[in-house]
C-alpha positions as CSV (number, residue, x, y, z in Angstrom):
1,M,-142.8,-117.6,-20.0
2,T,-142.8,-114.7,-17.5
3,Q,-140.8,-114.8,-14.2
4,A,-144.1,-115.3,-12.4
5,E,-144.8,-118.4,-14.5
6,R,-141.3,-119.8,-14.0
7,G,-141.2,-118.9,-10.4
8,E,-139.4,-115.8,-9.1
9,G,-135.7,-116.0,-9.9
10,S,-135.9,-119.3,-11.8
11,S,-134.6,-119.5,-15.3
12,C,-136.4,-121.3,-18.1
13,T,-133.6,-123.9,-18.1
14,E,-134.2,-124.6,-14.4
15,V,-137.9,-125.1,-15.0
16,A,-137.1,-127.4,-18.0
17,R,-134.9,-129.6,-15.7
18,K,-137.7,-129.8,-13.1
19,N,-140.1,-130.9,-15.9
20,T,-137.6,-133.5,-17.1
21,D,-137.4,-134.9,-13.6
22,Q,-141.2,-135.1,-13.3
23,Q,-142.0,-136.5,-16.8
24,Q,-140.9,-139.6,-18.7
25,S,-141.5,-138.2,-22.2
26,S,-139.0,-137.1,-24.8
27,G,-140.3,-133.5,-25.0
28,P,-138.2,-132.0,-22.2
29,I,-135.1,-133.1,-24.0
30,F,-135.8,-130.4,-26.5
31,L,-136.3,-127.7,-23.9
32,D,-132.7,-127.0,-23.0
33,E,-131.7,-125.3,-26.2
34,S,-134.9,-123.2,-26.5
35,C,-134.8,-122.3,-22.8
36,L,-131.2,-121.1,-23.1
37,L,-132.2,-118.9,-26.0
38,Y,-135.2,-117.6,-24.0
39,D,-133.0,-116.8,-21.0
40,L,-130.7,-114.9,-23.3
41,D,-133.7,-112.9,-24.6
42,L,-133.4,-114.3,-28.2
43,R,-137.1,-114.5,-28.9
44,E,-137.1,-115.2,-32.6
45,E,-134.5,-117.9,-32.1
46,T,-136.5,-119.3,-29.2
47,L,-139.5,-119.6,-31.4
48,A,-137.5,-121.3,-34.2
49,A,-136.1,-123.8,-31.7
50,Y,-139.6,-124.7,-30.5
51,E,-140.9,-125.0,-34.0
52,E,-138.0,-127.4,-34.9
53,A,-138.6,-129.4,-31.7
54,I,-142.3,-129.7,-32.6
55,Q,-141.3,-131.1,-36.0
56,L,-139.3,-133.8,-34.3
57,A,-141.9,-134.5,-31.5
58,P,-145.3,-133.1,-32.6
59,Q,-147.2,-135.0,-29.9
60,E,-145.3,-133.4,-27.0
61,A,-147.8,-130.9,-25.4
62,I,-145.1,-129.1,-23.4
63,L,-143.4,-128.0,-26.6
64,H,-146.6,-126.4,-27.9
65,L,-147.1,-124.7,-24.5
66,H,-143.6,-123.2,-24.7
67,K,-144.1,-122.2,-28.3
68,G,-147.2,-120.4,-27.2
69,H,-145.1,-118.5,-24.6
70,A,-142.6,-117.5,-27.2
71,L,-145.3,-116.3,-29.6
72,E,-146.9,-114.3,-26.8
73,Q,-143.6,-112.6,-26.0
74,L,-143.4,-111.6,-29.6
75,G,-146.9,-110.1,-29.5
76,R,-148.4,-112.8,-31.8
77,L,-151.3,-113.5,-29.5
78,S,-153.7,-115.3,-31.9
79,E,-150.9,-117.7,-32.8
80,A,-150.0,-118.1,-29.2
81,Q,-153.6,-119.0,-28.4
82,R,-153.6,-121.7,-31.1
83,S,-150.4,-123.2,-29.6
84,Y,-152.0,-123.2,-26.1
85,E,-155.1,-124.9,-27.5
86,E,-152.9,-127.6,-29.2
87,A,-151.1,-128.1,-25.9
88,R,-154.4,-128.7,-24.1
89,R,-155.6,-131.0,-26.9
90,L,-152.5,-133.1,-26.4
91,G,-153.1,-133.4,-22.7
92,H,-151.3,-130.5,-21.0
93,I,-153.0,-129.6,-17.8
94,G,-152.3,-126.3,-16.3
């Protein structure tokens, strides 16, 4: 997720907390670890954390969205596109 997508000066962790406040699903629970890794610029580790979270909660659209962001940051654009499509299929609006 770029700074523009997060909001200028916002960390991924801050955005995850806002999402948690706005949603009643279990998906945002998994965002803290992956967001911390993202904020530390550990891209491969971030992707692995999202993949693990998706194994635990495959129906959480937000996890697929953030996995797409991680893949995009790694330059894996076709895989990112598939993650974004899965997020939309699961109901993510945005």
